[in-house]
C-alpha positions as CSV (number, residue, x, y, z in Angstrom):
1,X,33.8,99.0,104.9
2,X,36.0,100.7,102.4
3,X,39.1,100.2,104.5
4,X,38.2,96.5,105.1
5,X,37.6,95.9,101.4
6,X,40.9,97.7,100.5
7,X,42.8,95.5,103.0
8,X,41.1,92.4,101.7
9,X,42.1,93.3,98.1
10,X,45.6,94.0,99.1
11,X,46.0,90.7,101.0
12,X,44.5,88.7,98.2
13,X,46.9,90.2,95.7
14,X,50.2,88.3,95.7
15,X,53.5,90.0,96.4
16,X,55.9,90.4,93.5
17,X,58.2,87.5,92.8
18,X,60.8,87.2,90.0
19,X,60.0,83.9,88.2
20,X,62.2,82.1,85.8
21,X,60.8,82.7,82.3
22,X,63.1,82.2,79.2
23,X,60.4,83.7,77.0
24,X,60.5,87.3,78.2
25,X,62.2,90.5,77.0
26,X,64.7,92.2,79.2
27,X,65.1,96.0,79.7
28,X,67.9,97.5,81.7
29,X,67.6,101.3,82.3
30,X,70.3,103.3,83.9
31,X,69.7,106.9,84.9
32,X,72.9,108.9,85.2
33,X,73.7,110.8,88.4
34,X,70.5,109.6,90.2
35,X,70.3,109.9,94.0
36,X,68.1,107.3,95.5
37,X,66.5,109.9,97.8
38,X,65.3,112.0,94.9
39,X,62.6,109.5,93.7
40,X,59.1,109.5,95.2
41,X,59.3,105.8,95.8
42,X,62.3,106.4,98.1
43,X,60.6,109.3,99.9
44,X,62.0,112.0,97.6
45,X,60.4,115.1,96.3
46,X,60.9,114.7,92.5
47,X,57.8,114.0,90.5
48,X,58.3,110.3,89.4
49,X,55.0,108.6,89.0
50,X,56.3,106.0,86.4
51,X,59.2,104.8,88.5
52,X,57.0,104.9,91.6
53,X,54.5,102.6,89.8
54,X,57.2,100.2,88.8
55,X,58.4,100.0,92.4
56,X,54.8,99.7,93.8
57,X,54.4,96.5,91.9
58,X,58.0,95.2,91.8
59,X,61.0,95.0,94.1
60,X,62.5,98.2,95.6
61,X,65.9,97.8,97.1
62,X,66.5,100.4,99.8
63,X,70.2,99.7,100.4
64,X,71.7,99.3,96.9
65,X,75.2,100.6,96.1
66,X,77.4,101.3,93.1
67,X,81.0,100.3,93.0
68,X,82.3,103.6,91.6
69,X,81.2,107.3,91.4
70,X,81.8,108.0,87.7
71,X,79.8,106.9,84.7
72,X,82.0,104.7,82.7
73,X,83.5,102.7,85.6
74,X,80.0,102.2,87.1
75,X,78.5,101.0,83.9
76,X,81.3,98.6,83.2
77,X,80.4,96.9,86.5
78,X,76.7,97.0,85.8
79,X,77.2,95.4,82.4
80,X,79.9,92.9,83.2
81,X,79.0,91.9,86.8
82,X,82.6,92.5,87.9
83,X,84.3,95.0,90.2
84,X,86.4,97.9,88.7
85,X,89.7,96.3,89.6
86,X,88.5,93.1,87.8
87,X,87.3,94.7,84.5
88,X,90.1,97.2,84.6
89,X,88.3,100.5,84.0
90,X,89.1,103.0,86.8
91,X,88.1,106.4,85.4
92,X,86.1,107.9,82.6
93,X,89.2,108.5,80.4
94,X,92.3,106.5,79.7
95,X,90.7,103.0,80.0
96,X,88.9,100.6,77.8
97,X,86.9,97.5,78.5
98,X,88.8,94.6,76.9
99,X,86.9,93.2,73.9
100,X,86.9,89.7,75.3
101,X,85.2,90.7,78.6
102,X,81.8,89.0,78.7
103,X,78.9,91.4,79.2
104,X,75.1,91.1,79.7
105,X,74.8,91.7,76.0
106,X,77.2,88.9,75.0
107,X,75.6,86.5,77.4
108,X,72.0,87.2,76.4
109,X,72.9,87.3,72.7
110,X,74.3,83.8,73.0
111,X,70.9,82.8,74.4
112,X,69.1,84.0,71.3
113,X,68.2,87.5,72.3
114,X,68.4,90.5,70.0
115,X,70.5,93.1,71.7
116,X,70.3,96.9,71.4
117,X,71.9,99.8,73.4
118,X,70.8,103.4,73.4
119,X,73.0,105.9,75.3
120,X,72.4,109.5,76.3
121,X,75.9,110.7,77.3
122,X,79.4,110.7,75.8
123,X,81.1,108.8,78.7
124,X,79.4,105.7,77.2
125,X,80.6,106.2,73.7
126,X,81.5,103.0,71.9
127,X,85.2,103.9,71.9
128,X,85.3,102.9,75.5
129,X,84.5,99.3,74.8
130,X,81.0,98.8,76.2
131,X,79.5,98.0,72.7
132,X,80.6,94.3,72.8
133,X,77.7,91.9,72.2
134,X,75.2,94.5,71.0
135,X,73.6,94.1,67.6
136,X,73.1,97.9,67.7
137,X,74.9,100.3,69.9
138,X,73.3,103.7,69.3
139,X,75.5,106.4,70.7
140,X,75.0,109.0,67.9
141,X,74.6,112.0,70.1
142,X,75.5,114.6,67.5
143,X,72.8,113.3,65.2
144,X,70.0,113.6,67.7
145,X,68.8,117.1,66.8
146,X,70.1,120.0,64.8
147,X,70.8,122.0,67.9
148,X,72.1,119.3,70.2
149,X,75.7,118.9,71.3
150,X,77.9,115.9,70.7
151,X,78.1,115.4,74.5
152,X,74.6,114.3,75.4
153,X,71.0,113.8,74.0
154,X,67.7,114.2,75.8
155,X,66.0,111.3,77.5
156,X,63.0,111.5,75.1
157,X,65.3,111.1,72.1
158,X,67.0,108.1,73.7
159,X,63.7,106.5,74.4
160,X,62.5,107.2,70.9
161,X,65.5,105.5,69.4
162,X,65.0,102.5,71.7
163,X,61.3,102.2,70.8
164,X,62.1,102.3,67.1
165,X,64.4,99.4,67.5
166,X,62.1,97.5,69.9
167,X,59.2,97.7,67.6
168,X,61.2,96.0,64.8
169,X,62.1,92.9,66.9
170,X,60.1,89.8,66.1
171,X,61.6,87.7,68.9
172,X,63.0,88.2,72.4
173,X,65.2,91.2,73.0
174,X,67.5,92.8,75.5
175,X,67.6,96.6,75.5
176,X,70.0,98.7,77.5
177,X,68.7,102.3,77.8
178,X,70.9,105.0,79.4
179,X,69.5,108.5,80.1
180,X,71.9,111.2,81.0
181,X,69.6,114.2,81.9
182,X,70.1,114.5,85.7
183,X,73.8,115.1,85.1
184,X,75.1,118.7,85.6
185,X,74.4,121.3,84.4
186,X,70.8,120.9,85.4
187,X,68.6,122.3,82.7
188,X,65.2,120.6,82.7
189,X,62.6,121.5,80.0
190,X,60.3,124.4,80.9
191,X,57.4,122.6,82.7
192,X,59.8,120.9,85.0
193,X,62.0,123.9,85.5
194,X,58.9,125.9,86.5
195,X,57.9,123.2,89.0
196,X,61.4,123.2,90.6
197,X,62.6,126.7,90.1
198,X,65.3,126.6,92.8
199,X,66.1,122.9,92.5
200,X,66.7,122.1,88.8
201,X,68.3,118.8,89.7
202,X,64.8,117.6,90.9
203,X,63.4,119.0,87.7
204,X,65.8,116.9,85.6
205,X,64.9,113.8,87.5
206,X,61.1,114.5,87.1
207,X,61.6,115.1,83.4
208,X,63.5,111.9,83.0
209,X,60.7,109.9,84.7
210,X,58.2,111.4,82.2
211,X,60.3,110.4,79.2
212,X,60.7,106.8,80.6
213,X,56.9,106.6,81.0
214,X,56.5,106.5,77.3
215,X,58.8,103.5,77.1
216,X,57.1,101.7,80.0
217,X,53.6,102.3,78.5
218,X,54.7,100.8,75.1
219,X,56.0,97.6,76.8
220,X,52.5,96.7,77.7
221,X,51.8,96.2,74.0
222,X,54.6,93.8,73.5
223,X,53.7,90.1,72.8
224,X,55.9,89.0,75.7
225,X,56.3,90.3,79.3
226,X,59.3,92.5,79.9
227,X,61.6,92.2,82.9
228,X,62.6,95.8,83.8
229,X,65.6,96.7,85.9
230,X,66.2,100.4,86.7
231,X,69.2,101.8,88.6
232,X,71.4,104.9,88.9
233,X,75.0,104.6,87.9
234,X,75.9,106.8,90.9
235,X,74.4,109.7,92.8
236,X,75.2,113.5,93.1
237,X,76.7,115.3,96.1
238,X,74.8,118.6,95.6
239,X,77.2,120.3,98.0
240,X,77.3,117.7,100.7
241,X,80.7,117.1,102.3
242,X,81.9,120.1,100.2
243,X,81.6,118.2,96.9
244,X,79.4,120.0,94.3
245,X,78.8,117.0,91.9
246,X,80.6,113.7,92.0
247,X,83.9,111.7,91.4
248,X,85.9,112.9,94.4
249,X,84.3,111.2,97.4
250,X,82.3,108.1,97.9
251,X,79.8,109.2,100.6
252,X,76.2,107.9,100.4
253,X,75.1,110.9,98.3
254,X,77.1,109.5,95.4
255,X,77.4,105.8,96.2
256,X,73.9,104.9,97.3
257,X,71.7,104.3,94.3
258,X,68.1,103.3,93.6
259,X,67.5,99.8,92.3
260,X,64.0,98.7,91.1
261,X,63.2,95.4,89.5
262,X,59.7,94.8,88.1
263,X,57.9,93.2,85.2
264,X,55.5,94.8,82.7
265,X,53.0,92.2,81.3
266,X,52.7,92.1,77.6
267,X,49.4,91.6,75.7
268,X,49.9,87.8,75.7
269,X,49.6,87.9,79.5
270,X,45.9,88.9,79.4
271,X,43.5,86.0,80.0
272,X,40.1,86.3,78.2
273,X,40.8,89.9,77.5
274,X,41.5,90.7,81.1
275,X,44.8,91.1,82.9
276,X,45.5,89.7,86.3
277,X,45.9,92.4,88.9
278,X,49.6,93.6,89.2
279,X,51.4,92.2,92.3
280,X,52.1,94.2,95.4
281,X,55.5,95.6,95.6
282,X,58.1,94.5,98.1
283,X,60.7,96.8,99.8
284,X,64.0,95.1,100.6
285,X,66.5,96.5,103.1
286,X,69.3,94.0,102.6
287,X,72.5,95.2,101.1
288,X,72.8,94.6,97.3
289,X,75.2,95.7,94.7
290,X,75.5,96.6,91.0
291,X,77.5,93.3,90.4
292,X,74.3,91.4,91.3
293,X,72.4,92.7,88.3
294,X,74.0,90.5,85.6
295,X,73.5,87.3,87.6
296,X,69.8,88.3,88.2
297,X,69.2,88.9,84.5
298,X,70.6,85.5,83.6
299,X,68.7,83.7,86.4
300,X,65.4,85.3,85.3
301,X,65.7,83.9,81.8
302,X,66.8,80.5,83.0
303,X,70.5,80.7,82.2
304,X,72.9,78.7,84.4
305,X,74.7,80.6,87.1
306,X,78.3,81.7,86.3
307,X,80.6,81.2,89.3
308,X,83.2,83.7,87.8
309,X,80.8,86.6,88.4
310,X,81.4,88.7,91.5
311,X,77.7,89.0,92.4
312,X,74.7,86.6,92.9
313,X,71.2,86.6,91.7
314,X,68.6,88.6,93.6
315,X,65.7,86.3,92.7
316,X,65.8,84.5,96.1
317,X,66.2,87.7,98.0
318,X,63.0,89.1,96.3
319,X,61.1,85.9,97.1
320,X,62.0,86.0,100.8
321,X,61.7,89.7,101.2
322,X,65.3,90.0,102.2
323,X,68.5,88.0,102.8
324,X,72.0,88.2,104.3
325,X,73.9,91.4,103.6
326,X,76.4,91.2,100.8
327,X,79.7,93.0,101.4
328,X,80.1,95.9,99.0
329,X,83.4,97.1,97.6
330,X,83.6,100.7,96.2
331,X,86.2,103.1,95.0
332,X,86.8,106.6,93.6
333,X,90.0,106.8,91.6
334,X,89.6,109.8,89.4
335,X,91.6,112.2,91.6
336,X,94.3,109.5,92.0
337,X,95.0,108.8,88.4
338,X,94.6,112.4,87.2
339,X,96.0,114.5,90.0
340,X,98.1,112.1,92.1
341,X,95.9,112.4,95.2
342,X,95.4,109.4,97.5
343,X,93.3,106.6,96.0
344,X,89.9,106.1,97.7
345,X,88.5,102.6,98.3
346,X,86.3,101.0,100.9
347,X,83.7,98.5,101.9
348,X,80.2,98.4,103.4
349,X,79.5,95.4,105.7
350,X,76.3,95.1,107.8
351,X,75.4,98.7,107.0
352,X,78.7,99.9,108.4
353,X,81.1,101.7,106.1
354,X,84.9,101.9,106.0
355,X,86.8,104.3,103.7
356,X,90.5,103.5,103.3
357,X,92.3,106.8,103.0
358,X,95.4,108.3,104.8
359,X,92.8,109.7,107.2
360,X,90.6,106.6,107.7
361,X,86.8,106.9,108.0
362,X,84.2,104.6,109.6
363,X,80.5,105.4,109.7
364,X,77.6,103.6,111.4
365,X,75.0,104.2,108.6
366,X,71.8,103.2,110.4
367,X,72.5,105.8,113.1
368,X,74.4,108.3,111.0
369,X,73.0,108.1,107.4
370,X,74.5,111.5,106.5
371,X,78.0,110.4,107.6
372,X,78.6,113.3,109.9
373,X,80.6,111.5,112.6
374,X,83.8,109.7,111.7
375,X,84.2,106.8,114.3
376,X,87.4,105.4,112.9
377,X,89.4,106.3,116.0
378,X,86.6,105.2,118.3
379,X,85.4,101.9,116.9
380,X,88.9,100.4,116.2
381,X,87.5,96.8,116.5
382,X,85.0,97.3,113.7
383,X,87.6,99.2,111.6
384,X,90.0,96.2,111.9
385,X,87.2,93.9,110.8
386,X,86.3,96.0,107.8
387,X,90.0,96.4,106.9
388,X,90.2,92.6,106.7
389,X,87.1,92.5,104.5
390,X,88.7,95.1,102.2
391,X,91.9,93.1,101.9
392,X,89.9,90.0,100.9
393,X,88.9,91.7,97.7
394,X,92.5,91.7,96.5
395,X,92.1,95.2,95.0
396,X,94.8,95.9,92.4
397,X,96.0,99.6,92.1
398,X,94.9,101.3,89.0
399,X,97.1,101.0,86.0
400,X,98.4,104.2,84.5
401,X,95.7,105.5,82.1
402,X,96.5,105.6,78.4
403,X,96.6,108.9,76.5
404,X,93.3,110.0,75.1
405,X,92.7,112.1,72.0
406,X,92.2,115.8,72.4
407,X,88.7,115.4,71.1
408,X,87.8,112.8,73.7
409,X,89.3,114.9,76.6
410,X,87.6,118.0,75.5
411,X,84.2,116.3,75.4
412,X,84.6,114.8,78.9
413,X,85.8,118.1,80.3
414,X,82.8,119.9,78.8
415,X,80.7,117.6,81.0
416,X,82.7,118.6,84.2
417,X,85.1,115.7,84.4
418,X,88.8,116.3,85.0
419,X,89.9,114.0,82.2
420,X,93.2,113.5,80.4
421,X,95.5,113.3,83.4
422,X,98.0,110.5,83.9
423,X,99.6,111.1,87.2
424,X,102.2,108.8,88.6
425,X,100.6,106.2,90.9
426,X,102.6,106.0,94.1
427,X,102.9,103.3,96.7
428,X,102.4,105.5,99.7
429,X,100.4,108.7,100.3
430,X,100.3,111.0,103.3
431,X,97.6,113.0,105.0
432,X,98.4,115.9,102.7
433,X,97.2,113.7,99.8
434,X,93.8,112.9,101.3
435,X,90.9,114.3,99.2
436,X,89.3,115.6,102.4
437,X,92.3,117.9,102.9
438,X,92.2,118.9,99.2
439,X,88.5,119.4,98.6
440,X,89.0,123.2,99.0
441,X,91.2,123.1,96.0
442,X,88.4,121.3,94.1
443,X,86.0,124.0,95.1
444,X,88.4,126.7,94.0
445,X,88.8,125.0,90.6
446,X,85.0,125.0,90.2
447,X,84.8,128.7,91.1
448,X,87.6,129.5,88.7
449,X,85.8,127.7,85.8
450,X,82.6,129.5,86.5
451,X,84.4,132.9,86.5
452,X,86.1,132.1,83.2
453,X,82.8,130.9,81.7
454,X,81.2,134.3,82.6
455,X,84.1,136.3,81.2
456,X,85.9,137.2,84.4
457,X,89.2,135.9,83.1
458,X,91.5,137.9,85.4
459,X,89.6,136.7,88.5
460,X,89.7,133.1,87.3
461,X,93.4,133.3,86.6
462,X,94.0,134.6,90.2
463,X,92.2,131.5,91.6
464,X,94.2,129.1,89.4
465,X,97.4,130.7,90.7
466,X,96.2,130.2,94.3
467,X,95.7,126.5,93.6
468,X,99.1,126.1,92.1
469,X,100.6,127.9,95.1
470,X,99.0,125.4,97.4
471,X,99.6,122.2,95.3
472,X,102.4,122.5,92.7
473,X,101.5,119.3,91.0
474,X,97.9,120.3,90.0
475,X,98.2,119.7,86.2
476,X,94.7,120.9,85.4
477,X,95.3,124.2,87.2
478,X,98.4,124.9,85.1
479,X,96.5,123.9,81.9
480,X,93.5,126.1,82.6
481,X,95.6,129.1,83.6
482,X,97.7,128.8,80.4
483,X,94.5,128.6,78.4
484,X,93.2,131.8,79.9
485,X,96.4,133.6,79.2
486,X,96.4,132.3,75.6
487,X,92.8,133.5,75.1
488,X,93.8,136.9,76.4
489,X,96.7,137.1,73.9
490,X,99.3,136.7,76.6
491,X,101.3,134.1,74.7
492,X,104.5,134.5,76.8
493,X,102.6,134.0,80.0
494,X,100.8,130.9,78.7
495,X,104.1,129.4,77.7
496,X,105.8,130.3,80.9
497,X,103.0,128.7,82.9
498,X,103.3,125.3,81.2
499,X,107.1,125.5,81.4
500,X,106.8,126.0,85.2
501,X,104.5,123.0,85.3
502,X,107.2,120.8,83.8
503,X,109.8,122.3,86.1
504,X,107.6,121.4,89.1
505,X,107.5,117.8,88.2
506,X,104.1,117.6,86.5
507,X,104.3,114.4,84.4
508,X,101.0,114.5,82.4
509,X,101.9,114.4,78.7
510,X,99.2,116.9,77.8
511,X,101.2,119.7,79.4
512,X,104.1,119.0,77.1
513,X,101.8,118.7,74.1
514,X,100.0,121.9,74.8
515,X,103.3,123.7,75.4
516,X,104.5,122.5,72.0
517,X,101.3,123.8,70.4
518,X,101.6,127.2,72.0
519,X,105.3,127.4,70.9
520,X,104.5,126.5,67.3
521,X,101.6,128.9,67.1
522,X,103.5,131.8,68.6
523,X,106.2,131.7,66.0
524,X,108.6,129.3,67.7
525,X,108.1,126.0,65.8
526,X,111.7,125.1,66.2
527,X,111.4,125.0,70.0
528,X,108.2,122.9,69.6
529,X,110.1,120.4,67.5
530,X,112.9,120.3,70.0
531,X,110.4,119.7,72.8
532,X,108.4,117.0,71.1
533,X,110.6,115.2,68.6
534,X,112.2,112.8,71.1
535,X,109.1,112.4,73.3
536,X,106.1,112.2,70.9
537,X,106.6,108.5,70.3
538,X,103.3,107.0,69.2
539,X,101.1,109.5,71.0
540,X,98.6,110.7,68.3
541,X,98.1,114.1,69.9
542,X,101.8,114.8,70.2
543,X,102.3,113.7,66.6
544,X,99.6,116.1,65.4
545,X,101.3,119.0,67.2
546,X,104.7,117.9,66.0
547,X,103.4,117.7,62.4
548,X,102.0,121.2,62.6
549,X,105.4,122.4,64.0
550,X,107.2,120.7,61.1
551,X,104.9,122.5,58.6
552,X,105.4,125.9,60.2
553,X,109.1,125.3,60.0
554,X,108.9,124.5,56.3
555,X,109.5,120.8,56.7
556,X,106.4,119.7,54.7
557,X,107.6,116.1,54.1
558,X,108.2,115.5,57.8
559,X,104.8,117.0,58.6
560,X,103.1,114.5,56.2
561,X,105.0,111.6,57.8
562,X,103.8,112.7,61.2
563,X,100.2,112.9,60.2
564,X,100.4,109.6,58.3
565,X,101.8,108.0,61.4
566,X,98.7,109.2,63.4
567,X,96.5,107.3,60.9
568,X,98.7,104.2,61.1
569,X,98.2,104.2,64.9
570,X,94.5,104.8,64.6
571,X,92.9,104.1,61.2
572,X,89.7,105.6,62.5
573,X,91.2,108.9,63.6
574,X,89.1,111.6,62.1
575,X,91.5,114.3,63.4
576,X,94.4,112.4,61.9
577,X,92.8,112.4,58.4
578,X,91.8,116.0,58.8
579,X,95.3,117.2,59.6
580,X,96.7,115.0,56.7
581,X,94.1,116.5,54.4
582,X,94.9,120.1,55.4
583,X,98.6,119.4,54.8
584,X,97.9,118.0,51.3
585,X,95.7,121.0,50.6
586,X,98.6,123.3,51.4
587,X,100.8,121.3,49.0
588,X,98.0,121.8,46.4
589,X,97.4,118.1,46.2
590,X,93.7,118.7,45.9
591,X,92.8,115.1,45.0
592,X,94.7,113.6,47.9
593,X,93.3,116.3,50.3
594,X,89.7,115.5,49.2
595,X,90.2,111.8,49.8
596,X,91.7,112.3,53.3
597,X,89.1,114.8,54.3
598,X,86.2,112.6,53.2
599,X,87.8,109.8,55.4
600,X,87.9,112.3,58.3
601,X,84.2,113.0,57.9
602,X,83.3,109.4,57.6
603,X,85.2,108.7,60.9
604,X,83.7,111.7,62.7
605,X,80.8,113.6,61.0
606,X,81.1,116.3,63.7
607,X,84.5,117.6,62.4
608,X,83.6,121.1,61.2
609,X,87.2,121.8,60.2
610,X,87.2,118.8,57.8
611,X,84.2,120.2,56.0
612,X,85.8,123.7,55.8
613,X,89.0,122.2,54.3
614,X,87.0,119.9,52.0
615,X,85.1,123.0,50.6
616,X,88.5,124.5,49.7
617,X,89.6,121.3,47.9
618,X,86.3,121.2,46.0
619,X,86.4,124.9,45.1
620,X,89.9,124.4,43.6
621,X,88.6,121.6,41.4
622,X,85.8,123.6,39.9
623,X,83.0,122.2,42.1
624,X,81.7,125.4,43.7
625,X,78.2,124.0,44.4
626,X,79.7,121.1,46.4
627,X,82.1,123.5,48.1
628,X,79.1,125.6,49.2
629,X,77.4,122.6,50.6
630,X,80.5,121.6,52.6
631,X,80.9,125.1,54.0
632,X,77.3,125.2,55.0
633,X,77.7,122.0,56.9
634,X,80.8,123.4,58.6
635,X,79.0,126.5,59.9
636,X,76.0,124.3,61.0
637,X,78.4,122.3,63.2
638,X,80.4,125.3,64.3
639,X,78.7,128.7,63.8
640,X,81.9,130.5,64.6
641,X,84.0,128.8,61.9
642,X,85.4,132.0,60.3
643,X,87.2,130.4,57.4
644,X,84.0,128.6,56.4
645,X,81.9,131.8,56.8
646,X,84.4,133.8,54.7
647,X,84.6,131.3,51.9
648,X,80.9,130.7,51.9
649,X,80.1,134.4,51.7
650,X,82.6,135.1,48.9
651,X,81.6,132.1,46.7
652,X,77.9,132.8,47.0
653,X,78.3,136.4,46.2
654,X,80.6,135.7,43.2
655,X,77.8,133.4,41.9
656,X,75.3,136.3,42.1
657,X,73.6,134.9,45.2
658,X,74.1,138.0,47.3
659,X,70.9,137.6,49.3
660,X,71.9,134.1,50.3
661,X,75.4,135.3,51.1
662,X,74.4,138.2,53.2
663,X,73.5,136.4,56.5
664,X,76.8,134.5,56.4
665,X,78.8,137.7,55.8
666,X,77.0,139.4,58.6
667,X,77.9,136.6,61.0
668,X,81.5,136.9,59.8
669,X,81.6,140.6,60.5
670,X,79.8,140.3,63.8
671,X,82.4,137.9,65.1
672,X,85.1,140.5,64.8
673,X,87.5,138.0,63.3
674,X,91.2,138.5,63.6
675,X,91.4,139.0,59.8
676,X,93.1,141.5,57.6
677,X,91.4,144.8,56.9
678,X,91.3,143.8,53.3
679,X,89.2,140.7,54.0
680,X,86.8,142.6,56.1
681,X,86.4,145.3,53.5
682,X,85.9,142.6,50.8
683,X,83.1,141.0,52.7
684,X,81.4,144.4,53.3
685,X,81.6,145.1,49.6
686,X,80.3,141.7,48.6
687,X,77.2,141.9,50.8
688,X,76.5,145.5,50.2
689,X,77.9,147.3,53.2
């Protein structure tokens, strides 16, 4: 009887359909680095009750794919409804979404929706152009908590910021919520780490689901229903096919993503104080793509279809429980634009996959979901058909990426991205350029980075030399090897490494800029000027290094001109204002220095060096109290800022605040700074030994 009643209840409950309703809210959630097979709704082992519930009463798409395998490129397609070669972003660095590119936000804002975005990772910083159309684009990562980095913020903090905004909206709203937590390194909070002690990635996914549950629960209190769309921007290899994370290949582990569409009824949906039972979920096996999301959102709120969009609405597919497979275009261009390896692009048609590389690949996904058997030389008829489909997309090669600032590159590299390269894009590539032939070098680079992080610098350097010996154009191997030498005090070896990179035809401008920096800081500013003077052009990073070289050569006016040019090129350059302020400080122009340094902080509140220099300017204009506050902020942002620690200790002690000065002085001494014996003895004397 129980089974009969359960079946009767299930059959009388209608299946989920996506109706047209202009009077609804819209929530788009993207979960970074999310494999479809991690979620419980897709048969995975992560603990994901909230996403499971959404899928159980909505539409779960079992064959959804991204168009790229890195965060910025994928999100640009999600938000614009266009393929990467159409919107122009091909990697996480060196590209910007054009300001006139329509997005989901600009389209829904034009329909009267309030629009807010809340991001959890630096790859979606507003500088990359995705903020267009949003009334609020909250990417303030460094302001999340006192101990957080400026690279990411936890999912619960992103959700909290989104809820604060949602609760203030009197009318319809569109919220874009991006949570970054499943991205490497995998460090879930304690309860989830304990639940998955050997699989921290699943712990991160489970924690993220828990954080999103708070958001979903709150939507039920909204006066309107909320359409909810959840997807991953891409997946994670976790060692499959020799790839540890993502960005190199486009196998299903990184290309296949979850896509769930559901609706959470608001309080106005209740009738007589009772809600209608939620609909039964539907599972759809038809092929769908990220470019279908924007057309679906517009269709759901009654907006007319836009024929310029690459995708089509999924509303009809949901209603019929399936539909014709939609050809899927995908690409992975990071290794191409940064290292000069072969570009990777391909298509999926009728659940068969073709990867266009010097060594072609073809996979029959229904029979080989793990892509273990390459049938390209066996199924030549199908390969030719998919080649024709790929040609129909008219894929343009990636343009050469523009130069990024050092700060942008450093943030991206701290998250595991190559970043910063600008290799020459060639017309033809050989088998030797195929990423499959070069994945061993990628693995070696990862091992070297881990060794360096754990203090095994000599072992790391040996691995970088092996990489260079096998592939003489590996810009990031030269750069990392030179950095290791520099940290070891082997200045001549660092300089020789970068000089050999240039001699071997490495074209990336960062090598030349870093070489100029090392030359200037090792007492050879004249050589740095000779290297950069004719090539710096309008490159802000090159101009900063050139300006410092001018200063070290005694050419103060030329240095000021170089730093001023940086600001002309980018009026929002915090680093530009910081360098200008430091130069003015050295010239004892304290008023001018203060003005420049305050502009630096306004542009980027995370610049610890600007606070340190500002403290010096304030101290020299008889404002010791303000100087102390500035130095305290500097050491909060950078606990190892030795100049700030020294000045803070000295000034506090001179004011008789020895007890307050002592912890800062102890940190200074514990850091074993490369300072004069006189400075060390002074700090010891000031804090009492």
